[in-house]
C-alpha positions in Angstrom: -22.0 79.5 -200.6 -20.8 83.0 -201.5 -19.2 85.2 -198.9 -21.4 87.8 -197.2 -20.3 91.3 -198.2 -21.9 93.0 -195.2 -20.1 90.7 -192.7 -16.8 91.1 -194.6 -17.0 94.9 -194.5 -18.0 94.8 -190.8 -14.9 92.7 -190.1 -12.7 95.2 -192.0 -14.2 98.1 -190.1 -13.5 96.4 -186.8 -9.9 95.7 -187.9 -9.3 99.2 -189.0 -10.8 100.6 -185.8 -8.3 98.4 -183.9 -5.4 99.7 -186.1 -6.5 103.3 -185.4 -6.8 102.6 -181.6 -3.3 101.0 -181.7 -1.8 104.0 -183.6 -3.3 106.5 -181.2 -2.1 104.5 -178.1 1.5 104.7 -179.4 1.9 101.0 -178.6 3.9 99.2 -181.2 2.9 95.9 -179.6 -0.8 96.8 -180.0 -0.2 97.7 -183.6 1.5 94.4 -184.3 -1.4 92.6 -182.6 -3.9 94.0 -185.1 -2.1 92.5 -188.1 -3.8 89.0 -188.0 -7.3 90.4 -187.8 -6.6 93.0 -190.5 -5.2 90.3 -192.8 -8.2 88.1 -192.2 -10.6 91.0 -192.9 -8.7 91.8 -196.2 -9.0 88.2 -197.3 -12.8 88.2 -196.5 -13.3 91.4 -198.5 -11.1 89.9 -201.4 -13.3 86.8 -201.4 -16.4 89.1 -201.8 -14.7 91.0 -204.6 -13.8 87.7 -206.5 -17.4 86.4 -206.1 -18.7 89.5 -207.9 -22.3 88.7 -206.9 -24.1 91.0 -204.5 -27.8 90.6 -204.3 -29.8 93.7 -205.2 -31.3 93.7 -201.6 -27.8 94.0 -200.2 -26.6 96.8 -202.4 -27.9 99.8 -200.4 -26.4 98.4 -197.2 -23.2 97.5 -199.0 -22.8 101.0 -200.4 -23.4 102.6 -197.0 -20.9 100.1 -195.5 -18.3 100.9 -198.2 -18.7 104.6 -197.5 -18.2 104.0 -193.8 -15.1 101.8 -194.4 -13.6 104.3 -196.8 -14.0 107.0 -194.1 -12.5 104.7 -191.5 -9.5 104.0 -193.7 -9.0 107.7 -194.3 -9.0 108.3 -190.6 -6.4 105.5 -190.2 -4.3 107.2 -192.9 -4.5 110.6 -191.1 -3.6 109.1 -187.7 -0.8 107.1 -189.3 0.6 110.2 -191.0 0.4 112.2 -187.7 2.2 109.4 -185.8 4.8 109.2 -188.5 5.4 112.9 -188.4 5.8 112.8 -184.6 8.3 110.0 -184.9 10.2 111.8 -187.6 10.3 114.9 -185.5 11.5 113.1 -182.4 14.2 111.4 -184.5 15.3 114.7 -186.0 15.7 116.3 -182.6 18.1 113.5 -181.7 20.0 114.0 -185.0 18.6 110.8 -186.5 16.2 110.1 -189.4 13.6 107.5 -190.2 15.1 105.0 -192.6 11.8 103.3 -193.6 9.4 104.4 -196.3 5.6 104.2 -196.1 5.6 100.6 -197.3 7.9 99.7 -194.4 10.9 99.1 -196.7 14.3 100.2 -195.7 15.4 103.3 -197.6 18.8 105.0 -197.2 18.6 108.7 -196.3 
């Protein structure tokens, strides 16, 4: 049985909404708690992408779902950038700097 693309996108949307809520709450614990659901949603969407068979009846709903997911992802990026800028500013005020890049890798500054 091939994976359901509509359900996969819905799970990704829910996971991204949770990430955005965690980012806006400022709670690192909440952000970490979103990781498992986000990873599972990405696996589900990847399974759909590998199956490469979407029924013609599902295509309009899938396109609308993709547009919504893209908008949600962009909101997450904007909120994440804003949070990162706040953190960088707070560190700078204390004479410190963020030593991690966007990918979470340690980078000397």
